[in-house]
C-alpha positions in Angstrom: 0.0 0.0 0.0 1.0 3.6 -0.4 2.6 5.1 2.7 1.3 8.2 4.5 4.3 10.2 3.1 3.5 9.1 -0.4 -0.2 10.1 0.0 0.9 13.5 1.3 3.2 14.0 -1.7 0.3 13.1 -4.0 -1.8 15.8 -2.4 0.9 18.4 -2.5 1.6 17.8 -6.2 -2.0 18.8 -7.0 -2.9 21.1 -4.1 -4.5 24.0 -6.0 -3.9 25.2 -9.6 -1.8 28.2 -8.4 -1.0 27.2 -4.8 1.4 24.3 -4.4 2.1 22.0 -1.5 5.6 21.9 0.1 7.1 19.2 -2.1 5.8 20.8 -5.3 7.1 24.2 -4.1 10.5 22.7 -3.5 10.6 21.2 -7.0 9.8 24.6 -8.5 12.2 26.6 -6.3 15.1 24.2 -7.0 14.5 24.1 -10.7 14.2 27.9 -11.0 17.4 28.4 -9.0 19.4 25.7 -10.9 18.3 27.2 -14.2 19.1 30.7 -13.2 22.5 29.8 -11.8 23.7 27.2 -14.3 26.5 29.5 -15.5 28.4 28.7 -12.2 28.6 25.0 -13.0 31.6 25.4 -15.3 33.7 27.4 -12.9 37.0 25.5 -12.2 37.4 24.2 -8.6 40.5 26.3 -8.0 38.9 29.7 -8.6 37.4 31.9 -5.8 33.9 31.3 -7.3 34.2 27.5 -7.0 31.9 27.4 -4.0 29.1 28.5 -6.3 29.6 25.3 -8.4 29.5 23.1 -5.2 26.3 24.8 -4.1 24.8 24.3 -7.5 25.6 20.6 -7.5 24.2 20.1 -3.9 20.9 21.7 -4.9 20.9 19.6 -8.2 21.2 16.5 -6.1 18.3 17.5 -3.9 16.2 18.2 -7.1 17.1 14.8 -8.5 16.0 13.1 -5.3 12.6 14.8 -5.4 12.2 13.8 -9.1 13.1 10.2 -8.3 10.6 10.2 -5.3 7.8 11.4 -7.6 8.6 8.8 -10.3 8.5 6.1 -7.6 5.2 7.5 -6.4 3.8 7.1 -9.9 4.9 3.4 -10.0 3.6 2.7 -6.5 0.3 4.4 -7.2 -0.3 2.3 -10.3 0.5 -0.9 -8.4 -1.6 -0.2 -5.3 -4.4 2.3 -5.9 -8.0 1.1 -6.4 -9.1 1.0 -10.1 -11.6 3.8 -9.8 -9.0 6.1 -8.0 -6.3 5.0 -10.4 -8.2 6.0 -13.6 -9.3 9.3 -12.1 -5.8 10.5 -11.0 -3.4 8.6 -13.2 -3.5 11.0 -16.2 -2.3 13.9 -13.9 0.4 11.9 -12.1 1.6 10.4 -15.4 1.9 13.9 -16.9 4.0 15.0 -13.9 6.2 11.9 -14.1 7.0 12.5 -17.8 7.7 16.2 -17.1 10.1 15.4 -14.2 11.9 12.8 -16.3 12.7 15.5 -18.9 13.5 18.2 -16.3 15.7 15.9 -14.3 17.7 14.9 -17.4 18.0 18.5 -18.4 19.4 19.5 -15.0 21.9 16.6 -15.2 22.9 17.8 -18.7 23.4 21.4 -17.3 25.8 19.9 -14.7 27.9 18.3 -17.5 28.4 21.6 -19.3 31.0 24.3 -19.1 28.8 27.2 -20.1 30.5 30.6 -20.7 27.7 32.6 -22.4 24.1 33.4 -21.6 21.5 30.9 -22.9 19.1 32.1 -25.6 15.5 31.5 -24.7 12.2 32.0 -26.6 9.6 34.7 -26.1 6.6 34.5 -23.9 3.7 32.2 -25.0 0.1 33.3 -24.9 -1.5 32.7 -21.4 -4.0 30.1 -22.8 -1.1 28.0 -24.2 -0.2 26.4 -20.9 -2.3 24.6 -18.3 -2.2 25.6 -14.6 -0.6 23.7 -11.8 2.9 22.3 -11.3 3.0 20.8 -14.8 2.4 24.2 -16.5 4.9 26.0 -14.3 7.6 23.4 -15.1 6.8 23.6 -18.8 7.2 27.4 -18.7 10.7 27.1 -17.2 12.0 24.7 -19.9 13.7 26.3 -23.0 11.1 24.6 -25.3 8.2 25.5 -23.0 6.5 27.5 -25.8 6.3 24.5 -28.1 3.0 23.4 -26.6 2.4 20.5 -29.0 5.3 18.7 -27.4 3.5 18.6 -24.0 0.0 17.5 -24.8 -0.6 13.8 -25.4 -3.3 11.4 -24.1 -2.3 9.0 -21.3 -2.1 5.3 -22.0 -5.2 3.2 -21.8 -3.5 0.7 -19.6 -1.3 2.3 -16.9 2.1 0.8 -16.3 4.2 0.8 -13.2 7.4 0.5 -15.2 10.2 2.7 -13.8 12.4 4.7 -16.2 15.6 6.7 -15.8 16.5 9.4 -18.3 19.9 11.0 -18.3 22.6 12.4 -20.5 25.5 10.3 -21.8 28.1 10.8 -19.0 31.8 10.9 -20.0 33.1 9.3 -16.8 31.0 6.1 -16.8 30.4 3.2 -19.1 27.1 4.3 -20.6 28.7 4.6 -24.0 29.7 1.0 -24.0 26.3 0.0 -22.6 24.4 1.8 -25.3 26.6 0.3 -28.0 25.9 -3.2 -26.8 22.2 -2.6 -26.2 21.4 -0.6 -29.3 20.8 -3.6 -31.6 17.8 -4.5 -29.4 16.1 -1.3 -30.6 15.1 -2.8 -33.8 16.7 -6.2 -34.4 17.8 -9.4 -32.7 20.8 -8.9 -30.4 22.2 -12.2 -31.5 22.7 -11.1 -35.1 26.3 -11.2 -36.3 25.8 -7.7 -37.8 24.7 -6.1 -34.6 27.8 -3.9 -33.9 27.5 -2.7 -37.5 23.8 -1.8 -36.9 24.7 0.0 -33.7 27.4 2.0 -35.6 25.0 3.0 -38.2 22.3 4.2 -35.8 24.3 6.1 -33.2 28.1 5.8 -33.9 28.5 9.3 -35.5 26.7 11.0 -32.6 28.8 9.1 -30.0 32.0 10.1 -31.7 31.2 13.7 -32.8 28.4 15.0 -30.6 28.3 13.0 -27.3 27.3 16.2 -25.3 23.9 16.1 -26.9 23.2 12.4 -26.4 20.6 11.1 -23.8 19.9 7.5 -22.7 16.6 6.1 -21.5 16.9 3.1 -19.2 14.4 0.7 -17.6 14.8 -2.2 -15.2 16.4 -4.3 -18.1 19.0 -1.6 -19.1 19.1 0.9 -21.9 15.9 1.0 -24.0 16.1 4.3 -25.9 18.2 7.2 -26.9 18.0 10.7 -28.2 21.0 12.2 -30.0 21.6 15.6 -31.6 24.1 17.9 -33.2 23.9 21.6 -32.4 25.5 22.7 -35.8 24.3 20.1 -38.3 26.4 21.6 -41.1 29.7 21.1 -39.3 28.6 17.7 -37.9 27.7 16.4 -41.4 31.0 17.6 -42.8 33.0 15.9 -40.0 30.9 12.7 -40.5 31.5 12.6 -44.2 35.2 13.5 -44.2 36.4 11.7 -41.1 34.0 9.3 -39.4 32.5 7.6 -42.5 36.0 6.8 -44.1 37.1 5.3 -40.8 33.9 3.1 -40.6 34.4 2.0 -44.3 37.9 0.9 -43.4 36.7 -0.9 -40.3 33.8 -2.6 -42.1 34.8 -3.4 -45.7 32.1 -3.9 -48.2 32.8 -7.6 -48.6 32.3 -8.2 -44.8 28.5 -8.2 -45.4 28.5 -11.3 -47.6 26.3 -13.9 -46.0 25.5 -11.7 -43.0 21.9 -11.1 -41.8 19.8 -8.3 -43.5 20.3 -5.6 -40.8 24.1 -6.0 -41.0 24.1 -5.8 -44.8 21.9 -2.7 -44.7 24.3 -1.0 -42.3 27.3 -1.8 -44.5 25.5 -0.3 -47.5 24.9 2.8 -45.4 28.6 3.2 -44.7 29.6 2.7 -48.3 26.8 4.7 -50.0 27.4 8.3 -50.9 25.7 10.5 -48.3 22.8 12.6 -49.4 23.7 16.3 -49.5 21.5 18.4 -47.2 20.1 21.5 -49.0 21.5 24.7 -47.7 18.1 26.4 -47.1 17.2 23.5 -44.7 20.4 23.9 -42.8 19.9 27.7 -42.5 16.3 27.4 -41.2 16.8 24.2 -39.1 20.5 24.3 -38.0 20.4 21.3 -35.7 20.1 17.6 -36.4 18.2 15.1 -34.1 17.7 11.4 -34.0 15.6 9.4 -31.5 14.7 5.8 -31.0 13.2 3.4 -28.4 13.2 -0.4 -28.0 10.0 -2.2 -29.0 9.4 -3.0 -25.3 8.9 0.7 -24.6 5.1 1.0 -25.0 4.7 4.3 -23.0 4.6 7.1 -25.5 5.1 9.6 -22.6 8.8 8.6 -22.0 9.5 9.0 -25.8 8.2 12.6 -25.5 10.3 13.1 -22.5 13.4 12.0 -24.5 12.5 14.6 -27.2 11.8 17.4 -24.7 15.2 17.0 -22.9 17.1 16.8 -26.2 15.3 19.8 -27.7 15.7 21.8 -24.4 19.5 21.2 -24.5 19.8 22.3 -28.1 17.5 25.3 -27.5 19.4 26.3 -24.4 22.6 26.7 -26.5 20.8 28.8 -29.1 19.4 26.4 -31.7 16.3 27.8 -33.4 15.2 24.7 -35.3 15.8 21.0 -35.8 15.4 18.4 -38.5 15.8 14.6 -38.7 16.8 12.4 -41.6 14.5 9.4 -42.2 14.5 6.9 -45.1 11.2 6.9 -47.0 11.0 3.2 -46.6 11.6 3.1 -42.8 8.1 2.7 -41.6 9.1 2.1 -38.0 10.9 5.4 -37.7 8.3 7.3 -39.7 5.6 5.9 -37.3 7.8 6.8 -34.2 8.3 10.4 -35.3 4.6 10.8 -36.3 3.5 9.7 -32.8 5.8 12.3 -31.3 4.1 14.9 -33.5 
């Protein structure tokens, strides 16, 4: 059963539309402060202002703990609440869970940056564009908070208690290797002999050239999704075509695909095919490139949107004014995935 503390947290999250309980107020205050003081994160530890970075990281840890408690509350509520109460309150708690997955990952991403210039944010949205309550106030604080279509989606018909963790690719841990091994599961059998080639095709260029804009989604079984981006797509594509692709062609010769399963052959063809040139007007209007994917076992569309929100927030925070993605016309799975994201 839910504990008294969890019931209290549930009430405080939805106290009144513009009057929050203690836990919800802490979430907002921490996030506002972390966002406003994020420039201090990149201050070296030996400078007089280093205490500002330590204070920032302490408050970021408190914020992460509050987000994790709320995500656990969602999982426990789905498992223990009566059916009538569950279907009445689940849509609201599910919304907050998804929002906190994105904001938590965004704060973790801020902690990995060495920011030296002010962030560029969008203008004010119309008052009717956002809902009230904690969800609306958190949305307003995110760099993509004015992109309202990202935040409105129906809850699942069958609530799931699955726990998820969303975080950036961290340079000091083994997430890169974990993603590389797990990535074939996103669309093919992990036992395929061509699995490393498939992984290289899907995410290798981002891991090598733009790891600072790569996010990982994990469930109880390990990595189950990713979101990757490049702030300056023009420079990224030039580096990919002039440096990364030739290295991959040398590593995976064309004749390596003889007799291998179809996904491996397709990946080899990708490495050895001439890249499609991106029209300059597209790059001028949409300067950033994004790519997202989840494993077939991820049935909750909300976490896919959380992936998109945290990636787009990171790109927007560093000045991007538009993004595009490259999808093959015959890739029905990816076309369906992006269509569901809107």
